[in-house]
C-alpha positions in Angstrom: 111.1 -36.7 35.1 109.5 -36.6 31.7 108.4 -40.2 32.0 106.6 -39.4 35.3 104.5 -36.7 33.6 103.8 -39.1 30.7 102.5 -41.7 33.1 100.5 -39.0 35.0 98.9 -38.0 31.7 97.9 -41.6 31.1 96.4 -41.9 34.6 94.4 -38.7 34.0 93.1 -40.0 30.7 92.2 -43.3 32.2 90.4 -41.6 35.1 88.4 -39.4 32.7 87.5 -42.4 30.5 86.4 -44.3 33.6 84.2 -41.5 34.8 82.6 -41.1 31.4 82.0 -44.8 31.1 80.3 -44.8 34.5 78.1 -41.9 33.6 77.0 -43.5 30.4 76.1 -46.7 32.1 74.3 -45.2 35.1 72.5 -41.9 35.5 74.5 -39.7 37.9 73.9 -36.1 38.9 76.1 -33.1 39.1 77.1 -33.8 42.8 78.6 -37.1 41.8 80.5 -35.5 39.0 82.0 -32.8 41.3 83.0 -35.4 43.9 84.5 -37.8 41.3 86.5 -35.0 39.6 87.7 -33.5 42.9 88.7 -36.8 44.4 90.5 -38.0 41.2 92.4 -34.7 40.9 93.5 -34.9 44.6 94.7 -38.5 44.2 96.5 -37.8 41.0 98.0 -34.6 42.5 99.3 -36.6 45.4 101.0 -39.0 43.0 102.6 -36.2 41.2 103.6 -34.5 44.4 105.2 -37.6 45.8 107.1 -38.4 42.6 108.5 -34.9 42.3 109.4 -34.9 46.0 111.2 -38.2 45.8 113.0 -37.2 42.7 114.2 -34.0 44.4 115.4 -36.0 47.4 112.7 -35.0 49.8 111.0 -38.3 50.8 109.3 -36.9 53.9 107.5 -34.3 51.8 106.5 -36.9 49.3 105.1 -39.2 52.0 103.2 -36.3 53.6 101.8 -35.3 50.2 100.4 -38.9 49.7 98.9 -38.9 53.2 97.3 -35.4 53.1 96.3 -35.1 49.4 95.8 -38.8 48.6 93.9 -39.4 51.9 91.6 -36.4 51.3 91.0 -37.6 47.7 90.2 -41.2 48.8 87.7 -39.9 51.4 86.0 -37.7 48.9 85.8 -40.5 46.4 84.4 -42.9 49.0 81.8 -40.5 50.2 80.8 -39.7 46.6 80.4 -43.3 45.8 78.4 -44.1 48.9 76.1 -41.1 48.8 75.7 -40.4 45.1 76.9 -43.2 42.8 75.9 -46.3 44.6 72.2 -45.3 44.9 72.1 -44.5 41.2 73.6 -47.9 40.4 71.1 -49.7 42.7 68.2 -47.8 41.1 69.4 -48.7 37.6 69.9 -52.4 38.4 66.6 -52.8 40.2 64.7 -51.5 37.2 65.8 -54.3 35.0 
């Protein structure tokens, strides 16, 4: 179980570094930050929920956690990308 939390910590760190690298390269506003953080937290929570549920012998709970929390996180990330990040990337690349 300790290895799972170690891997979860690595994933959180990688997600944080990725968001900071994206923000340094392209100007994004606070709405994009809120969406990216919320979406990443939900996806990572679903991974932790599923791993803990599978380890405790409750595979149905783990699968439902992935569907509910992971699905909501992916929807939030997709909407954030389409509505907030992608326009910022297009503006930055069209300038030069």
